C-alpha positions in Angstrom: -103.4 35.8 6.9 -103.5 39.6 7.2 -106.8 41.1 6.1 -106.4 43.9 3.5 -107.3 47.5 4.4 -106.8 50.5 2.2 -106.9 53.6 4.2 -106.5 55.8 1.1 -110.0 54.7 0.0 -111.6 56.2 3.1 -113.3 59.6 3.2 -111.5 62.6 4.5 -110.6 62.4 8.2 -108.9 64.4 10.9 -105.1 63.5 11.0 -104.8 64.1 14.8 -108.0 62.3 15.7 -107.2 59.1 13.9 -103.8 58.9 15.5 -104.9 59.0 19.1 -104.9 55.9 21.2 -107.9 53.6 21.0 -109.8 52.7 24.2 -111.9 49.7 23.1 -114.7 47.8 24.7 -113.1 44.4 24.6 -116.3 42.5 25.3 -117.8 44.1 22.2 -114.9 42.9 20.0 -114.6 39.5 21.5 -116.7 37.8 18.9 -114.6 39.3 16.1 -111.3 38.1 17.6 -112.7 34.7 18.4 -114.3 34.2 15.0 -113.9 30.7 13.7 -112.1 29.9 17.0 -108.8 31.3 15.7 -107.9 33.2 18.8 -109.2 33.4 22.4 -109.0 36.3 24.8 -108.0 35.4 28.4 -111.0 34.5 30.6 -111.2 34.3 34.4 -110.9 30.5 34.3 -107.7 30.6 32.2 -106.1 33.3 34.4 -106.8 31.2 37.5 -105.4 28.1 35.9 -102.2 30.0 34.8 -101.6 31.4 38.3 -102.2 28.0 40.0 -99.6 26.4 37.7 -96.9 29.1 37.6 -97.3 31.4 40.6 -96.7 31.0 44.4 -98.2 34.3 45.3 -101.8 33.5 44.4 -103.7 35.8 46.8 -101.8 39.0 46.4 -104.5 41.7 46.2 -104.8 43.1 42.7 -103.1 40.1 41.1 -104.7 38.4 38.1 -105.6 35.4 40.3 -107.2 37.7 42.9 -109.3 39.5 40.3 -110.2 36.2 38.5 -111.6 34.8 41.7 -113.8 37.8 42.3 -115.8 37.3 39.2 -118.7 34.8 39.2 -118.6 34.0 35.5 -115.6 31.7 34.6 -116.1 32.7 31.0 -115.9 36.4 31.6 -112.9 38.3 30.1 -110.1 39.0 32.6 -108.1 42.1 31.7 -104.6 42.4 32.8 -104.6 45.8 34.7 -100.9 46.0 34.2 -101.4 46.6 30.5 -102.7 49.8 28.8 -106.4 49.8 27.9 -105.6 49.1 24.2 -103.9 45.8 24.9 -105.4 42.4 25.8 -103.7 39.0 26.4 -105.0 35.8 24.8 -103.9 32.7 23.0 -104.1 31.0 19.6 -106.6 28.2 19.7 -104.7 25.8 17.4 -101.6 25.5 19.5 -102.1 27.6 22.7 -99.5 30.2 21.6 -99.7 33.2 23.8 -100.7 36.3 21.9 -101.3 40.0 22.5 -104.1 41.9 20.8 -103.7 45.7 20.3 -106.5 48.0 19.3 -105.7 51.0 17.2 -107.6 53.5 15.1 -108.2 51.9 11.7 -106.9 54.9 9.8 -104.0 55.5 12.0 -100.4 55.7 10.8 -99.6 52.8 13.2 -102.1 50.4 11.5 -100.7 51.3 8.1 -97.1 51.0 9.1 -97.6 47.7 10.9 -99.5 46.3 8.0 -96.7 47.4 5.6 -94.0 45.8 7.8 -95.9 42.6 8.3 -96.8 41.8 4.6 -94.6 40.4 1.8 -92.0 41.1 0.8 -91.1 43.2 3.8 -92.2 40.5 6.3 -89.5 38.1 5.2 -86.6 40.5 5.0 -83.7 39.5 7.3 -83.3 43.1 8.6 -87.0 43.5 9.5 -87.2 42.9 13.2 -90.7 43.9 14.0 -92.8 41.8 16.3 -94.4 38.8 14.4 -98.0 39.8 13.5 -100.4 36.9 13.1 -103.5 38.8 11.9 -104.8 42.3 11.4 -108.6 42.6 11.8 -110.4 45.7 10.6 -113.7 46.5 12.4 -115.1 48.9 9.7 -118.2 50.0 11.6 -116.2 51.3 14.5 -113.1 52.2 12.5 -111.0 50.1 14.9 -108.1 47.9 13.8 -107.2 44.8 15.9 -103.5 43.8 15.6 -102.9 40.2 16.7 -99.2 39.6 17.7 -97.1 36.9 19.2 -96.5 37.6 22.9 -92.7 38.0 23.5 -90.8 38.8 26.7 -89.7 42.3 27.6 -86.7 40.8 29.6 -84.3 41.0 26.7 -81.4 41.9 29.1 -80.9 38.6 31.0 -79.9 38.3 34.6 -77.2 37.2 34.8 -76.3 38.8 31.5 -75.5 36.7 28.5 -72.1 36.5 26.8 -70.9 39.5 24.9 -71.6 37.9 21.5 -75.3 37.4 22.3 -75.6 40.9 23.7 -74.0 42.5 20.6 -76.3 40.3 18.5 -79.3 41.8 20.2 -78.0 45.3 19.5 -77.2 44.3 15.9 -80.8 43.4 15.3 -81.9 46.8 16.7 -79.5 48.6 14.4 -80.6 46.5 11.4 -84.3 47.2 12.0 -83.7 51.0 12.2 -81.8 50.8 8.9 -84.6 48.7 7.4 -87.3 51.3 8.5 -85.3 54.2 7.3 -84.7 52.6 3.9 -88.5 52.3 3.6 -89.0 55.9 4.7 -90.3 55.1 8.2 -89.2 56.9 11.3 -90.0 55.0 14.5 -89.8 58.1 16.8 -90.0 56.1 20.0 -87.0 53.8 20.0 -86.1 52.7 23.6 -85.2 49.6 25.6 -88.9 49.4 26.6 -89.9 48.8 23.0 -87.6 45.9 22.4 -88.9 42.3 23.1 -87.4 38.8 22.7 -88.7 35.3 22.1 -85.9 34.0 24.4 -84.4 32.1 21.4 -82.0 34.8 20.2 -84.6 36.8 18.2 -85.3 40.4 19.1 -88.2 42.7 17.9 -89.2 46.3 17.9 -92.8 47.2 18.9 -95.0 50.2 19.4 -95.4 52.3 16.3 -97.9 54.8 17.8 -95.6 57.7 17.1 -94.1 56.4 13.9 -94.4 58.2 10.5 -94.0 57.0 7.0 -92.9 59.6 4.4 -93.2 59.9 0.7 -89.9 58.8 -0.8 -89.3 62.1 -2.8 -89.1 64.0 0.6 -85.4 63.9 1.1 -85.3 65.7 4.5 -88.7 65.7 6.2 -89.2 67.7 9.4 -91.2 66.7 12.5 -91.9 67.8 16.0 -92.3 65.1 18.6 -93.6 65.9 22.1 -94.1 62.4 23.5 -91.4 59.8 23.4 -89.5 57.7 25.9 -86.2 59.2 24.8 -86.7 62.8 23.6 -83.8 64.3 21.6 -82.5 67.7 22.7 -83.8 69.5 19.6 -87.4 68.6 20.5 -86.8 69.7 24.0 -85.9 73.1 22.6 -89.1 73.2 20.6 -87.4 72.8 17.3 -88.4 70.8 14.3 -86.0 68.1 13.2 -85.1 65.4 10.7 -87.1 62.4 12.2 -84.5 59.9 11.0 -81.7 61.7 12.9 -84.0 61.7 16.0 -84.1 57.9 15.7 -80.3 57.8 15.6 -80.1 59.8 18.9 -82.7 57.5 20.5 -80.8 54.4 19.2 -77.6 55.7 20.9 -79.4 56.1 24.2 -80.9 52.6 23.8 -77.3 51.2 23.3 -76.1 53.0 26.4 -79.0 52.0 28.6 -78.6 48.4 27.4 -74.9 48.4 28.4 -75.7 49.8 31.8 -78.5 47.3 32.4 -76.4 44.3 31.3 -73.2 45.5 33.0 -71.0 45.4 29.9 -68.3 48.0 29.4 -67.4 48.1 25.7 -65.2 51.1 24.9 -65.6 50.6 21.2 -69.4 50.7 21.5 -69.3 53.8 23.7 -67.1 55.5 21.1 -69.6 54.6 18.4 -72.4 56.4 20.1 -70.6 59.8 20.5 -71.5 61.1 17.0 -75.0 59.6 17.3 -75.6 61.9 20.3 -74.5 65.1 18.6 -76.6 68.1 19.8 -77.2 69.1 16.2 -79.2 66.5 14.2 -77.5 67.2 10.9 -74.2 66.2 12.4 -75.4 62.8 13.4 -74.6 59.8 11.1 -77.3 58.1 9.0 -78.6 54.6 10.0 -76.6 52.9 7.3 -73.4 54.7 8.6 -74.2 53.4 12.1 -74.7 49.9 10.8 -71.4 50.0 8.9 -69.5 51.3 12.0 -71.2 48.7 14.2 -70.2 45.8 11.9 -66.7 47.1 11.7 -66.5 47.4 15.5 -67.6 43.8 16.0 -64.9 42.6 13.6 -62.2 44.2 15.9 -63.3 42.3 19.0 -61.5 39.1 19.5 -63.2 35.8 20.0 -62.2 35.5 23.7 -64.1 38.7 24.5 -67.1 37.7 22.5 -67.4 34.4 24.3 -66.8 36.0 27.7 -69.5 36.4 30.4 -70.1 39.4 32.4 -67.7 39.6 35.4 -69.6 40.7 38.5 -66.4 42.0 40.0 -66.1 44.5 37.1 -67.8 47.9 37.4 -68.6 50.1 34.4 -66.4 53.2 34.5 -68.9 55.9 35.0 -66.6 58.5 33.4 -66.8 56.6 30.0 -70.6 56.9 29.8 -72.6 60.1 29.4 -74.8 59.4 32.4 -77.1 62.4 31.7 -78.5 60.2 28.9 -78.7 56.9 30.7 -79.7 57.8 34.2 -82.6 55.5 35.2 
């Protein structure tokens, strides 16, 4: 159950300061996370056992196994150096489910937005595709919030790629989640292929709300300036303020194009759909609900044979059909 936290009841605070990234001392918060043995952070013993079971390259210098073997205390925490400082791997005690714990500032927009998306009735909405959150633990004395999530895979573009139906289904979930966020006055502001995960069972989820903002509903056209995002729309590059929802639309189009490139699918109808989404002027881009409608209509025009078809490795994407300045890796 998510623990309640009302940021509005707090004393005044600096907006910029509370939205900076947290750099926690995980040893200090270990007892909070493992309270009542609900969750367990990865220890040296558990990391060694994992590598011995699943990896053939045990002694690669810098690997989790190598680091776990260079600590005398089996029960010591073993941080994955491949993760940012504010993330730690672990498991749920009751069933061994792999989890990820993220530390954020307790009064941050991220904590509030994740809490909103992860509580009823939003949590159960079919268009809400945020990563499943198991718990949110406020550490009041340090003003830190610990977000406990299921650990999903970042490899949502399979190799070899899946059939076209599954690929479009993944993109459909991305589009639906953007619509859901915008309907609830949330702009993600860092939509990218790097922020989409999968449970490998056909479900896809959006993560990383560090840059996200939630607006008061009476504000019909809010304006923001974003300086840090994986996919930065051209207006921000020009130093201009912009409608944050239209910034999401631009980034969603780039996500679609990158996904097509990574999976090797050439879908002329889908490329055509992204053209207005990439318009240089934000006010000329469609809304999320318009993109969703166009996407649904597009799928209805694709015949069943194409939807069932697998990627043909002899087929190459026609570079001239894709605005490569947006999708160059």
